[in-house]
C-alpha positions, 0 to 999 in steps of 0.5 A, spaced: 500 500 500 503 506 497 503 512 502 498 516 499 495 522 503 488 522 504 485 527 499 479 528 504 482 530 510 481 538 508 474 539 510 474 546 508 477 545 501 475 549 496 475 548 488 481 552 486 480 557 480 486 561 481 489 565 486 485 567 492 486 572 497 487 571 505 481 568 507 477 568 514 480 565 520 487 568 517 485 575 519 491 576 524 496 576 518 491 580 513 487 584 518 482 586 512 488 589 508 488 585 502 491 586 495 496 592 495 498 591 503 500 584 501 507 583 498 509 576 496 517 575 497 518 568 494 515 562 493 516 554 492 512 549 489 513 541 491 510 536 487 509 530 492 505 524 489 499 527 486 499 533 490 502 540 489 504 544 495 506 552 494 510 555 500 509 562 499 513 567 503 509 574 504 509 580 508 504 585 510 504 591 515 504 586 521 510 582 518 512 576 514 509 569 514 508 563 510 502 561 506 502 553 505 497 551 499 495 544 498 492 543 491 489 536 490 489 532 484 482 534 483 484 541 483 481 542 490 485 547 494 486 548 502 491 552 505 494 554 512 498 560 514 504 560 519 508 566 522 515 565 521 517 563 528 511 558 528 514 555 521 521 554 524 517 550 530 513 546 524 520 545 521 523 542 527 517 537 528 517 535 521 524 532 522 521 528 529 515 526 525 520 523 519 524 520 524 518 516 527 515 515 520 522 511 518 522 507 524 515 504 523 514 498 519 510 496 513 502 498 514 498 493 517 491 494 516 489 489 522 493 494 527 491 501 525 489 505 531 481 506 531 482 514 530 488 512 525 493 517 529 500 514 530 503 520 533 501 527 535 503 534 537 500 541 538 503 548 537 500 555 539 502 561 537 498 567 540 490 566 538 492 560 533 493 553 535 496 548 530 495 540 531 500 535 527 497 528 526 501 523 523 495 518 521 494 512 517 488 510 513 486 505 507 490 510 502 496 510 506 500 514 511 500 522 511 501 528 516 495 532 517 496 539 519 490 543 522 490 550 524 484 553 528 483 560 531 481 561 538 476 566 537 472 562 532 472 561 525 473 555 520 478 550 521 483 550 515 488 544 514 493 540 509 495 533 508 502 532 507 504 525 504 508 521 509 514 520 504 514 527 502 515 530 509 523 530 508 522 534 502 517 539 505 522 540 511 528 542 506 524 547 502 521 550 508 528 550 511 531 554 505 525 559 505 527 560 513 534 561 512 533 566 507 527 570 510 527 569 518 531 574 522 534 573 529 529 577 533 534 578 539 540 579 534 543 586 532 539 589 526 542 595 523 538 600 519 538 597 512 538 602 506 531 602 502 530 598 496 531 601 489 527 600 482 529 601 475 525 600 469 529 598 462 525 597 456 519 592 458 522 589 465 522 592 472 528 591 476 528 591 484 533 591 489 531 590 496 536 589 502 534 584 507 537 580 513 536 573 516 540 569 521 546 568 515 547 576 515 545 582 510 543 580 503 541 584 496 535 581 493 535 583 485 528 581 482 527 581 475 519 582 473 515 582 467 508 581 465 507 574 468 514 572 470 518 574 476 525 571 477 530 573 483 537 572 485 540 573 492 547 576 493 550 576 500 553 582 503 560 579 503 560 578 496 557 585 494 564 588 492 566 582 488 560 583 484 561 590 483 568 589 481 565 584 476 560 589 473 565 594 473 570 590 469 565 588 464 563 596 463 570 598 462 571 592 457 565 595 453 567 602 453 574 600 451 571 596 445 567 602 443 573 607 443 577 603 439 571 602 434 570 610 434 577 612 431 577 607 425 570 610 423 574 617 424 580 615 420 576 613 414 572 620 415 578 624 415 581 620 409 575 622 405 576 629 407 583 629 405 581 627 398 576 632 398 580 638 400 586 636 395 581 636 389 578 642 391 585 645 392 587 643 384 580 646 382 582 653 386 589 653 382 586 652 376 581 657 377 586 662 379 590 661 373 584 662 368 581 668 372 588 672 374 588 680 373 591 682 366 598 684 368 599 677 372 597 673 366 602 669 362 604 673 356 603 669 349 610 667 346 610 672 340 609 678 345 615 676 349 619 676 343 617 683 341 619 686 347 626 683 347 627 685 340 625 692 342 
């Protein structure tokens, strides 16, 4: 029996018809400030068996958080939201659950707990609770992650196939390493982001800091397209030197090309000037005053005889 996650575990799943905004029950991340107040910083997509998972790092006026969206094979969508500190705790639980899953033997239909739970944990963050349940049913083993709000609201949950917990943890770790910061560490005042528009592209330069240090994120944005690179602060000078070297080489190549064009122009100008001088000399001879014109030979002989 393969370890397929249960597609029926998301009780609040909805049919996916494209990107949706923050939903009720997640107001602590959104507070009704949808759209313009929310910025997407990064995203990762995981294909685990028949499911797709999107891990989106977002930011609003309350701070940064991670949205985990599950898209089933039938297109049904469910999602949960994690503050970065909660995501780090969840990442650690994923390691524990993965080790426990690896220690289990093959599924035994005759020895399944009545509620299907093999291992459970709970996380609390402010007014939210997260329940982690490693479960087993006729379709296999999976980790169900449920989010509830203490003041009411629908329960949201995703189901991760057990075999994909390590891959899920690694993707989450990558995002946390890039975007989480040490709350008690030194946070210098960082320069403001800058923007540049070239042709049909937009380039954004954003300075950030995480537990690895300060970095620059350079994003290239076009219609329906976005890509980015992250440059650690310790390599900025080298990055700058390489760009400056290429700029200087292109400048030198242009300077070499320009004198060649100028030389051809000067040669053509010299030929024209010489031709004009010959024409001027001929014109001077033909139009000189009478006393300066060359006398005919017969007139010179007569003068000598006198």
